[in-house]
C-alpha positions in Angstrom: 40.1 24.4 68.9 36.9 23.4 67.3 33.6 23.9 68.4 31.1 21.4 68.2 27.3 22.9 68.3 23.5 21.2 68.0 21.7 23.3 65.4 18.7 22.2 66.3 16.0 24.6 65.0 17.9 27.5 64.4 18.1 26.5 60.6 15.4 28.1 58.0 15.0 24.8 56.1 12.9 24.6 52.5 12.5 21.0 51.6 11.9 20.0 48.1 11.2 16.8 46.6 8.4 14.7 44.5 5.8 15.2 48.4 5.8 18.6 50.1 7.4 19.3 52.9 5.4 18.8 56.1 5.8 22.2 58.1 4.7 21.3 61.0 7.7 18.7 62.0 8.3 19.4 65.4 12.2 18.7 66.4 12.9 15.9 68.8 9.9 14.2 67.3 11.2 10.3 67.0 9.9 8.9 63.7 7.8 6.5 63.2 7.2 3.3 61.0 5.0 4.5 58.3 2.4 1.9 56.0 2.1 3.1 52.0 -0.8 2.6 50.7 -1.0 -1.4 50.2 -1.1 -1.6 54.0 2.6 -3.4 53.8 5.6 -2.5 55.6 8.7 -1.4 53.5 12.4 -1.1 53.8 14.0 2.4 52.7 17.9 3.0 53.0 20.3 5.6 52.2 22.1 4.6 49.0 24.3 8.3 49.5 24.3 11.9 51.3 26.2 14.7 49.0 27.0 17.7 51.4 29.5 20.2 51.7 32.2 19.9 53.8 32.3 23.5 55.3 30.4 26.6 54.5 30.2 30.4 55.2 28.0 31.4 58.3 25.1 33.0 56.7 25.3 31.1 53.5 22.7 28.4 52.4 23.5 24.5 52.6 22.3 22.2 50.3 21.9 18.4 51.1 21.1 15.7 49.3 19.9 11.9 50.0 19.5 9.1 47.3 16.6 7.2 49.0 16.0 3.5 47.6 13.1 1.4 48.5 13.9 -2.4 48.8 10.6 -3.5 49.8 7.4 -2.9 48.1 5.7 0.1 47.0 5.3 2.3 49.7 4.9 6.1 51.3 7.8 6.8 54.7 9.1 9.8 56.0 13.1 11.1 55.0 14.0 13.0 57.9 17.0 16.0 58.3 18.3 15.9 61.3 20.8 18.2 63.3 22.5 17.6 66.6 20.1 14.4 66.6 16.8 16.6 66.5 15.0 16.5 63.5 14.8 19.6 61.6 12.8 18.6 58.3 10.8 15.7 57.2 9.9 14.5 53.9 7.1 12.2 52.7 8.7 10.3 49.8 6.7 7.6 47.9 8.8 4.9 46.0 7.7 1.9 43.8 9.6 -1.6 44.9 13.4 -0.9 43.8 13.0 2.8 42.7 15.6 5.2 44.0 14.7 9.1 44.5 17.2 12.2 45.6 15.7 13.9 48.5 17.0 17.4 48.5 17.0 19.7 51.9 18.1 23.5 51.7 19.5 25.2 55.1 20.1 28.6 56.0 22.7 29.1 58.4 22.0 32.4 59.1 22.9 33.4 62.8 24.7 30.3 63.2 28.3 30.9 65.1 31.4 29.3 63.1 31.9 25.6 64.5 31.4 22.1 63.6 28.0 20.9 63.4 26.9 16.8 62.6 24.0 16.2 60.6 22.5 13.4 58.9 19.6 12.0 56.6 17.2 9.1 58.0 14.6 6.8 57.3 12.9 4.4 59.5 15.5 1.6 58.9 18.6 3.6 57.7 20.7 6.6 58.2 24.0 8.4 57.4 25.9 11.3 59.4 28.5 13.8 58.1 30.0 17.4 59.5 29.5 20.7 58.2 32.4 23.1 59.2 30.8 27.0 59.4 34.3 29.1 58.8 35.1 31.7 56.8 37.0 30.7 53.6 40.8 30.4 53.1 41.9 33.4 51.2 44.4 33.9 48.9 47.2 36.5 49.7 50.1 35.7 47.3 50.1 34.0 43.8 53.2 32.9 41.6 52.5 31.4 38.6 54.7 31.3 35.1 53.2 33.4 32.1 54.6 30.9 29.8 55.5 27.0 29.0 56.7 24.6 26.9 54.4 21.9 25.5 54.7 18.8 27.6 56.2 20.9 30.6 55.2 20.9 34.1 53.5 24.0 35.4 54.8 24.8 39.0 51.8 27.1 40.9 52.7 28.5 44.3 50.2 29.9 46.5 50.3 31.0 49.7 46.6 30.7 52.2 45.6 32.5 55.3 43.0 30.8 57.5 40.8 33.7 58.8 39.5 31.7 61.4 40.2 31.3 65.0 40.3 27.7 65.2 42.5 25.0 63.0 40.4 23.7 59.8 40.8 22.6 56.7 39.3 23.2 53.0 39.5 22.1 49.8 42.2 24.4 47.3 41.4 23.6 43.4 44.0 24.4 40.6 41.9 25.3 37.2 43.2 25.0 33.5 40.9 26.5 30.8 37.6 25.7 32.5 38.2 22.6 34.1 40.0 21.2 37.5 43.4 19.7 36.9 44.4 19.5 40.8 42.6 19.4 43.8 43.8 19.2 47.5 42.6 19.4 51.1 44.3 22.0 52.9 44.7 22.0 56.4 45.4 25.8 58.4 46.2 26.1 62.0 44.2 29.4 63.4 44.6 32.5 61.9 48.0 31.3 60.4 49.3 30.8 56.5 50.4 27.7 54.4 52.2 27.3 51.2 50.3 25.2 48.4 52.3 24.2 45.4 50.5 22.3 42.3 52.7 21.2 39.9 50.4 20.8 36.5 51.7 18.8 33.3 50.7 20.4 30.1 51.6 17.2 28.0 48.7 17.2 25.3 47.9 20.9 26.0 47.5 22.4 22.4 50.0 25.7 21.9 48.2 28.8 23.0 46.7 31.1 25.9 45.0 29.7 28.5 43.0 31.5 31.7 44.1 29.5 35.0 43.7 29.9 38.5 43.2 28.5 41.9 40.5 28.8 43.8 39.5 28.2 47.5 35.7 27.8 49.1 35.2 31.5 48.3 38.4 33.3 47.0 40.2 32.9 43.6 42.8 34.3 41.7 43.4 34.2 38.1 46.0 34.5 35.6 47.1 33.9 32.2 49.3 31.0 30.5 50.7 30.5 27.0 51.8 27.2 26.4 55.0 27.4 23.4 56.6 25.1 21.3 59.1 23.5 23.5 62.8 25.3 23.4 65.8 23.4 23.2 66.8 20.1 24.9 70.5 20.3 24.8 73.4 23.0 25.2 75.4 24.2 22.4 78.0 26.9 21.8 80.4 27.8 19.0 83.4 30.5 19.2 85.0 31.2 15.6 88.9 32.3 15.7 88.5 36.4 16.4 91.0 39.9 16.8 90.3 40.8 20.1 90.9 44.5 22.0 92.0 42.6 24.6 88.7 43.1 26.9 86.0 41.1 25.0 85.4 38.1 23.0 82.4 37.4 20.8 80.4 34.0 20.8 79.0 33.3 17.2 76.3 31.1 18.3 74.6 29.9 21.6 72.0 27.6 22.9 70.9 27.3 26.3 68.2 24.9 27.1 67.6 26.7 30.8 68.4 29.9 31.8 72.4 30.4 32.7 75.5 31.8 31.2 78.4 31.6 28.9 81.9 31.5 30.1 85.5 31.8 28.9 88.0 30.0 30.3 91.9 30.4 29.8 94.1 27.6 28.9 94.4 26.1 32.2 91.0 24.4 32.0 93.0 21.9 30.1 95.1 21.2 32.8 92.2 20.6 35.0 91.7 24.0 36.4 87.8 24.3 35.9 87.6 27.1 38.5 90.4 29.1 38.0 90.2 29.4 34.5 87.2 31.1 34.2 88.8 34.7 33.2 85.1 35.9 31.3 81.3 35.4 32.0 78.4 36.8 30.1 75.2 38.5 31.3 72.4 36.5 32.7 70.6 34.9 29.8 67.1 33.4 29.5 66.8 30.3 28.2 67.0 30.2 24.5 69.4 31.0 21.1 71.9 33.5 20.7 74.0 34.9 18.3 76.9 37.0 18.8 77.2 37.5 22.6 79.7 39.6 24.0 81.4 38.4 26.5 83.4 41.0 29.0 87.1 39.6 30.5 88.5 39.8 33.8 85.3 40.7 35.5 83.8 37.5 36.9 81.7 37.4 40.5 84.2 35.8 43.1 87.2 35.6 40.9 90.6 38.0 41.6 93.0 38.6 38.7 96.5 40.9 38.4 95.5 41.6 34.6 92.9 43.7 33.2 93.2 42.6 29.2 94.3 40.1 27.3 98.3 40.8 26.3 99.1 37.8 24.0 97.4 35.6 21.4 96.1 32.3 23.3 93.4 29.5 23.1 90.1 30.6 24.6 87.6 28.2 25.4 83.6 28.9 25.5 81.6 26.7 28.1 77.7 27.4 29.1 76.5 27.2 32.0 73.2 26.8 33.7 71.9 28.7 36.7 71.0 26.5 39.4 70.3 28.7 42.2 67.7 31.0 40.9 69.5 34.6 41.8 70.6 34.9 38.3 74.2 35.7 39.7 76.9 33.8 37.8 77.8 31.9 41.2 80.2 29.0 40.1 84.0 30.9 41.0 82.5 32.0 44.6 81.0 29.0 45.3 84.2 26.7 44.6 82.2 24.8 41.3 79.3 23.9 43.6 76.6 26.2 42.0 75.7 27.1 38.2 78.0 24.5 36.7 78.4 23.5 33.2 75.9 22.2 31.0 76.6 18.5 30.0 77.1 16.6 27.0 77.3 12.8 27.6 78.5 13.4 30.8 81.4 16.2 29.6 81.1 20.2 30.0 79.5 21.1 26.6 82.7 23.5 25.0 84.0 25.3 21.8 87.4 27.1 21.3 89.1 29.4 19.2 92.5 31.4 18.7 92.0 34.6 20.2 94.6 37.0 18.1 95.5 40.5 20.4 96.5 43.5 18.0 100.2 44.3 18.8 101.0 41.1 21.0 103.1 39.7 18.6 105.3 43.1 19.0 105.2 42.8 22.3 105.8 39.3 22.8 109.2 39.8 20.2 110.2 42.1 22.7 109.3 40.3 25.8 111.3 37.7 24.4 114.9 39.5 23.6 114.5 40.9 26.9 114.5 37.3 28.1 117.5 36.2 25.4 119.1 39.4 26.9 118.7 38.2 30.7 119.8 34.7 29.7 122.9 36.1 28.1 123.4 37.8 31.7 123.1 34.8 33.4 125.4 32.6 31.0 128.1 34.8 31.5 127.8 34.8 35.2 127.6 30.9 34.7 130.9 31.3 32.6 129.3 29.9 29.8 129.3 30.9 25.8 128.4 34.4 26.4 128.2 35.6 23.5 125.1 33.2 22.9 122.5 35.9 22.1 125.3 38.1 19.5 124.1 36.1 16.4 120.2 35.1 16.5 120.7 32.0 14.1 123.2 30.3 17.0 120.7 30.4 19.6 118.9 27.2 18.8 122.1 25.5 18.4 123.2 27.0 21.4 120.1 26.2 23.4 120.3 22.6 22.2 123.6 22.2 23.0 123.0 23.4 26.6 120.1 21.3 26.9 122.4 18.3 26.2 124.6 19.2 28.5 122.1 19.4 31.2 120.6 15.9 30.9 122.6 13.5 28.8 119.7 12.6 26.4 117.1 13.8 28.5 115.6 16.0 25.7 115.1 12.9 23.3 113.4 11.0 26.4 111.5 13.9 26.8 109.8 14.1 22.9 109.3 10.2 23.1 107.7 10.2 26.6 104.1 12.0 24.9 101.2 12.9 27.5 100.8 11.9 31.1 98.6 8.9 31.4 96.3 7.6 33.6 93.2 4.6 34.2 90.9 4.1 37.1 88.1 1.0 37.5 86.0 1.2 40.0 83.5 -2.0 40.1 80.1 -1.8 41.8 80.5 -3.0 45.6 78.9 -3.0 48.9 80.5 -0.5 51.4 80.2 0.0 55.4 79.7 3.7 54.3 83.3 5.0 55.1 85.5 3.7 52.5 85.4 2.7 48.7 87.7 0.0 46.6 89.1 1.1 43.3 89.7 -1.8 41.3 92.7 -0.9 39.7 94.7 2.8 38.8 97.6 3.3 37.1 98.8 7.0 36.8 102.4 7.8 34.5 103.4 10.7 36.8 102.2 9.9 40.4 99.1 11.6 41.8 96.1 10.4 43.2 92.6 8.6 42.5 89.7 10.4 44.1 86.1 9.6 44.7 83.6 12.1 43.2 79.8 11.5 44.2 77.3 12.0 41.3 76.9 16.3 41.2 80.4 16.1 39.2 77.7 15.2 36.5 76.5 18.6 37.5 79.7 20.4 37.0 80.2 20.5 40.4 83.9 19.2 39.8 85.6 20.4 43.2 83.0 20.3 45.6 81.9 16.5 44.3 85.2 15.2 45.9 84.0 13.2 48.9 87.5 10.8 49.3 91.0 10.9 48.3 93.5 8.1 48.3 97.5 8.2 49.4 99.9 9.5 47.4 100.8 7.3 44.7 104.1 6.9 43.0 104.2 6.6 39.2 103.0 3.0 38.2 99.8 0.9 38.6 97.6 -0.5 41.5 94.9 -3.0 42.4 92.4 -2.6 45.1 93.2 1.2 46.0 91.3 1.5 49.4 90.0 5.5 49.8 88.9 6.6 52.7 86.0 9.1 52.2 84.9 12.3 53.7 88.3 13.1 54.6 89.4 15.5 52.1 92.0 18.1 52.6 90.4 21.4 52.1 86.6 20.2 52.4 84.7 20.4 54.7 81.4 17.6 55.3 78.4 17.4 57.0 78.6 13.4 57.4 80.9 11.4 58.4 80.0 8.0 56.0 77.7 7.4 53.1 74.2 6.4 54.4 72.5 5.4 51.1 73.3 3.6 48.0 74.4 5.6 45.1 76.9 6.5 42.1 80.1 7.2 42.7 83.0 8.2 40.5 86.8 7.3 40.1 89.3 10.1 38.9 93.0 9.6 38.9 95.0 13.2 39.4 98.7 14.4 38.8 100.7 15.8 41.6 102.0 18.8 40.1 103.5 20.7 43.1 105.6 18.5 44.4 104.2 18.5 47.7 102.7 15.1 47.6 99.9 16.6 49.2 96.3 16.7 47.3 95.7 20.1 46.8 92.7 20.5 44.2 90.0 21.1 46.7 92.3 23.9 48.8 93.3 25.4 45.5 89.5 25.6 43.7 90.7 23.2 41.3 94.1 25.1 40.2 96.2 22.5 41.6 96.8 18.5 41.1 94.4 18.6 38.4 93.4 15.6 36.9 94.6 13.4 34.0 92.9 13.8 31.2 92.2 12.0 27.8 90.1 13.9 24.7 89.8 17.1 26.4 87.8 15.5 29.1 88.6 13.6 32.7 89.7 9.9 33.1 86.8 9.0 35.1 85.1 5.5 35.7 81.6 5.0 37.8 80.3 2.3 39.9 77.6 1.7 41.9 78.1 1.3 45.9 75.9 0.1 48.1 75.7 0.9 51.7 75.5 -2.2 54.1 73.5 -0.7 56.6 71.2 1.5 54.3 
């Protein structure tokens, strides 16, 4: 608890000013109205009082009062009082309308820590303030970046300790290039610590290296920071067609605007399997531009694989990912798509694909094909189909065509004309009670669902952003589809309804397992993927207002 004491005559005072201080001033004597040389009564007022709010015990404290004369020329006493008692007095002469600064200097040697009330008075006016005698906050930890891009906001974290046995408030400041740029009054409980963060913009600061620091009243620490040219603001990736030994692939050019990684996805990404398609990830990369980045395959934190290398020629997709948790470990797969999501451009993940050739893969595929053909021949023999289909390779295509036509009267032609699956969705701006939203219209050519994602989808959180899913929809078009929120198979939520206005996103999904149950979340993005258009999911966003928010 802060203790309040009367300083009384314990201060050793030295007064300086226009008139020599009266060394015989008696503590506790009430000031008397004085007449100046003209014999007329003047009116001296205190315009301002400048005094420290805190000081260390045993230090010198300077108090300055600006005194003005609102009457005719006169000489009057200006007194410094502590705890109500006069501890020093100066006689000041002022012309009519004149002002002067009156300075008192006090030595606090011998005083205990605590709070002391003081003030400066004339015969007709006075101003008071409080002085806290306390040990200065100390800086226990000081964390600041060594570089910053021009225009970037620099974050400096400081851990302060209050060594006093009472709660107190002291000023803490951040200085850059010799000038204070941020100041904060910090209150810390007795013998406790407090974390303080300064966010300082380097906008307009020329490139170069600067000394900066954080200061308490009597403590401080310095560091240096170099302001550099701004780096790239958007991610990009380029991966050329290449030959691989099956264990690694090479990214030709890569730009990551903030720290992150570049991942390799297999072709299941194109079916919406965002998490499960990751088969390789680079080491942690600081923000910057890179060339010829080697990515090791089948060694991804959180993923399990049946294979250890590529065994067939295929198309792979490179995708830069952002480090969002600060642990410098790729967590996208282990977090089921919640952390370390992909960099986005125009709402879509930044990607580039390439044909990857594995030496010997063609031979292996030929052998596999022949084996399958032989198995097919055996199967066909059992089924009393043409047993010698595989005897002449040139007849294989015709026989397969015949088989197809026999199984499905014209289904081959229909499959050729059907084209890829298509979908659309419209989510209009609306007001909700927080438990559901209405999708204005939906079309799903192969049946499925329409899901509702929160805005974390835009940060690459494809699976974890699902907060609602419709019932199973047969192939067709639908109007006014109501989607219940926070009831998604495989998902767990801390909330049961929306509590604030926000943007939500509708996304149609295909049913690809045949069980008419939405399995996208429970499968980590492998099953029931979104419908795609131009390589990205079909989406539409709307502003949702919560009636009770």
